[in-house]
N, C-alpha and C positions, 0 to 999 in steps of 0.2 A: 504494500500500500504506500502510495506516494504521500509524503508530508508536504503540504503547500509551502512554497517559498513566499511568505507574506511580506510584501514590501509596501509599507505605508507608514506615515508619520503624522501625528497630531502636533501641530505647533502651538504650544501653550503660552509662550511669552517671547517677545522680541526685545532683546537688549539693544538699544540704539545709542547708548552712551559710548563714547570712544574709550578704548582700553589702553591702560598704561603699558609701555613696552615691557616685555618679560625679562626678568632677571635671569642670567645664565650662570650655572655652576658647572665647572669642569673638574672631573676626577680622572686621574691617570695612574697607570702602573707602568714601570719601566720594561724595557725589552728583557726577555729571558731566552735561554737556549732553545726552548720549545718552539716549534714552528706551527703548532695547532693550538687553538684555544678551546678549552672545555667550559661548560657552564660554570663550574666551580671557580675556575681562575678568572673568568670574566666578572663574576659577581664579587670578587674579592678586592675591588678597587677601593683604596682607603685614603690616599694622599690628595688633599685639595691642591689643585695645580693653578698656576697663574694662567691668564688668558692665553690660549693657543690659537694657531691658525684655524683649526677646526671649530673651536669655540667661537671665534670671531665670525666664521661663516654661519654658524647656527644662529647667533644673535642677529646678524644682518638679515638672514632669511626670515626669522620669526618676527622681527620688528617691522620689516617692510611689508610682510603679508598679514600682520596683525594676528598671528597664530596664538591661540589660547594657551596651549601647553604641549610640550613634546619631550620625549626622551630620545637621545641620539647616542648610539654606541658604535665605536670604531675599534676593530681588532686587526692588527697588522701582522705581516708575516714574520717580523722579528720578535713577536710575542708581546709587544706593548699594546695596551688598550687605553681607550679614552671614553669616559662616560660624561655626557653633557646633558644637564637638566635645564629645560627652558620653560619659563612661564608658570602656569597654574594648573593644578589638578582640579581645583574648584575656585574659579575666579571670584565668585561672589563672597565666598568665605575666606578668601586670601590664602588658601592652602596651596603651597608650591608643589611642583611635580616631584615624583619620587621614582628613581630608576628601578626600584623593585616592584613597581605597580604592574599589574596586568593591563594590557590594552586589547581591544578588539583588533585583530590583524586582518580581517576581511579576506580578500582573495589570496593572500599569502597562504591561507589554508590549503589552496589547491596544490602547492608544492608537497605538503604532507600527504594529501590524498594520493597524488601521483606516485610518491615514493612507496606508499603502502601497496598500491597496485603492482609496482615493479617488484617489490619483495614477494608478493603472492605469486607472481609469475615465476620468480626464481625458485620458489618452493613447489612449483608444479600444480598449484591450485587453480590457475587460469592461464590463458595464453593471450597475448595482445591482439592476435588476429581472430580470436573467438568472437562470434556474434554477441553483442551485448544483450540481445534478447534471450540468450541462453540463461542469463542471470536475472534479467528484468523483462519479463515477457511482453510488457506493454510497449516496448521500444520497437521501431521498425527493424526488420530482420537484416537489412543491409548495413546497419551501423555496427562497426567493430569496437572493441575496447580501445584500440589505438586511436580510432576516430574521436572518441570521447576525450581522451587524454590530450590530443593535439588540436582540439577545436575545429576538426574537419568533418564533424558528424552531419552537418546540415540542420541541426536543431536550432530553433530560434532562441535568441537570448531573452533574458528577463531584464527589462529596464528598471533598475533599482531606484530611479528618481521619479518615474512617471506617476503623476497624480498626487504628489506630496502636497502641493499648494491647494489643489482642489479638495483633498481630504481635510486639510486644516480649515479652509474657508467654509466647508460644508459641515464642520463640527464632527468629523469622523474621529475614530479612535485608532490607536496603533495596531490593532488587530484586524483592521479592514483588509481583506485580501484583494490584491489587484491582479495577481497572476498566479498560476500554479504549473508545475511540470506537466500534469495531465492535460491541461488546456493547451500548453505549448505543443505537445505531441499531437493532439487532436487537430491542430491547425496545419499539420503537415510540415515537410522539410523545406528549407529555403533553397537548398541545392543538393545535388547528388553527393552522398558521402564520399569523401576522399578526393574530391575535385578542387576544393579550395578551402581556405581557412576563414572562419568567422567566429569570434569569441562568443562562447555560450556557457554561462554559469549553470544552465539546466543540464548540460553534459556532465558537470561535476556532481550535481545532485544525483544523476543516474549512476555515476561511479561510486557514490556512497552506497547505493543499493547493490551494485556489483560486488563491492568489498564484503558487504554483509552476507551475501549469498555464497561467495567463494570461501570465505573464512568461517562461515557458520557461527557467527557471533555478531555483536553490535559493532557499528563503525568505530565508536570510541575505544572499545576493547581491542579491536584489530589494530588501531594506531598504537596502543600501548604495547601490544605483543610484537609488532613489526618495526617500531621506530624507537630510538634511544631517548625516551621521554621521562624515564624514571628520575626522580629528584628535581624535576622542573615544575613550573607552574602552568605548563601548557595543558589546556583542557577545553572541552566544549563548554561554551558559556552556560552558566546556570545562575540561580539566584544567590549563590554563595560567592561568585566571582567578585574579587575586589578591584573594581575599575575606578579610574578617575571619572569625574562628571563628563558626560557627553555634551558636545556643542555642535550646532549646525548653523548654516547661514543660507540666506536666500540667493545671494550673489557674492562674488568676491569683494564688492565694494561696500557691502553691509556688514557691520560687526556680527560676530557669531553670538548666538543666543543659547542659553542653557536648556537642556532637556531633563534637568534633574527631577522635575515633577512628573515626567512621563515614563511609564513602565515600558521599557524597550527590550528587555531580556528575551521575552518569549519569541518575538518575531526575528530578533537577531539570531537566536538559536536555530530558527528554521532554515537558515542559510546552509546548515549542515556541512557536507563535504566541499561545498563551494565557498564557504566563508564564515563559519561559525566559531573558529578557534579563538581563544584568548591566550596571551602569553606575555612574558616580560621581554624587554629588549635582549637581555642575556639569553633567554630561552631561544629566541629566533636565531641569533647569531650562532649559538652553540649547535643548533640543529643544522643550519646551512653549512657550517664548517665541517660537521660530522659527515654530512652528505658528500662534500667534495673531498674529504679525507678517506672515503671508502668505508666508513663505519655504518652506513645505512643500507646501501645497495652495492652491487658489484660495479667494477669499472665499466663493463659493457652496458649495464643498465643505466649508469650515469651518462654515458656517451649518448645513449638514445634519448634521454631526457633533455640533453643539451642540443640535440640535432634539430635545427630549424630548416631542414631541406624541404624542397617543394613537395606538396603544395603549401606547406606551412611558411609563414613569413614572420620573422622575429619572435617565434614561439616554438619551443620544442615539444616535449611531453611533460607538461607541468612546470617548466622553467621558461621564463621570458629571456630574450637575448637583447642586449643593449650595446650600442657603440659607446666607448668612453676613452678619451685620451689616446686615440689611435689603436685601441685594442678592443676586445670583446669581453663583456662581463655578463653575469647571469643573475637572476633573481626573480622578483615579482612585486607587483603593487597590490595594495588592498584598500578598499574604501567601503565602509559600511556605516550604518547610522551613528553619527556623532564621532567617528574615528576615521583616520587615514593612516596608511602604513606603507613603507617601501623598504626593500632589502636588496643589496647589490653585493656580488662576490666576484673578485678578480682572481682567477686561478694562477695567473702568472706571478703576481706578487703575494698571493695568499692573503689578501686584504678583504675584509668584510665590513660593510656599514649597514646599519639599520636605523630607520627614522620612524618613530611611532608617535602619533599625535592624537589627542582627544579633541580634535577639531575636524569635522567631516569635510570642511572646505579647505583644509591645508594642502598645499601643493607639494606633497612629500616626494612625488616621483621626480620632478625636475630638480628638487634639492638633493635627493639621493644621487642623481646623475652627476651633479656638480661636486658633491662631496667625494664620491669615489674617484672622479677624475683628478681632484686635488690630491687625494692620497696616492694615486698612481704616479703623479708627477713628483710627489714627495719621496716616494720609494726610489725613483730614478735619479734623484739629485744627490 
């Protein structure tokens, strides 16, 4: 049975007063002989550092874009790390951001979903060329698991912003359904599977069901069994998740407003394998580095995840591909109600950056590109 991907927001209050620039705190650890960073070493940053080039970039980005709050983490190939806290976890209460806070990571969840599928394939529990309908009978039989992973299935996407203003003006509530996977499938395919690429979160909701069928367990349990998540705060969002206040905005030119009085957990959770995970910055960096260190899937599986060959463009199987400073980096962006997130990893310098914001209008993608390019240049100097 499909769970609906409920995408709707009730706008309860609009904060129109200008926000003060966010204060930035940078924490660093020095280089160590280790070339890979684990969650424990990432989280052990203790020394308050003077303003760094990265901290200056974060402050300039946050101030110029009026970002409410963000946690930025940089882990370099020499083992050094830098944690930068910007702005507010709760602007109205004056509570500053905390690097140990969980954030909604939105579509970065897709990397975790894809890695779990690859792990199941390695265990012989499924094959990427299997018809997805073998696991989710309601899907068209011509769609394979690989099609779902690479957004080449032909399934329509769900517009996560459609109807937000209409729902607010009409007095709707956060649970008002605007779309569901069943409705998307019933409307037919946009194109023949495997002939081109078109991003579809519905495909990753389907993969959640594929995982559950192949692993004979729940999606969350499958992630725990197949990914190195023990000891982290990574989980599907529930009422116990400790998140900063969510903020949204109607346009980039309007200050963000708080969603503190709106219950958003239930429909954020419905994003499932397409975007329902919450995690700390250290959790995300630790997972991405483990993935590229070979601690999650095999080298061959990782290469397939990174491969953006035709008909795919700038997207492999669960990993987005980005140009940066004359090289290629990998990662993903995420945007969900009240939060935005981006992660980038450069295999050549073994550098990872993550930007998590409790501001759904924050342009984390462009800033993550800027930050990883600066770090690549730093490593080359």
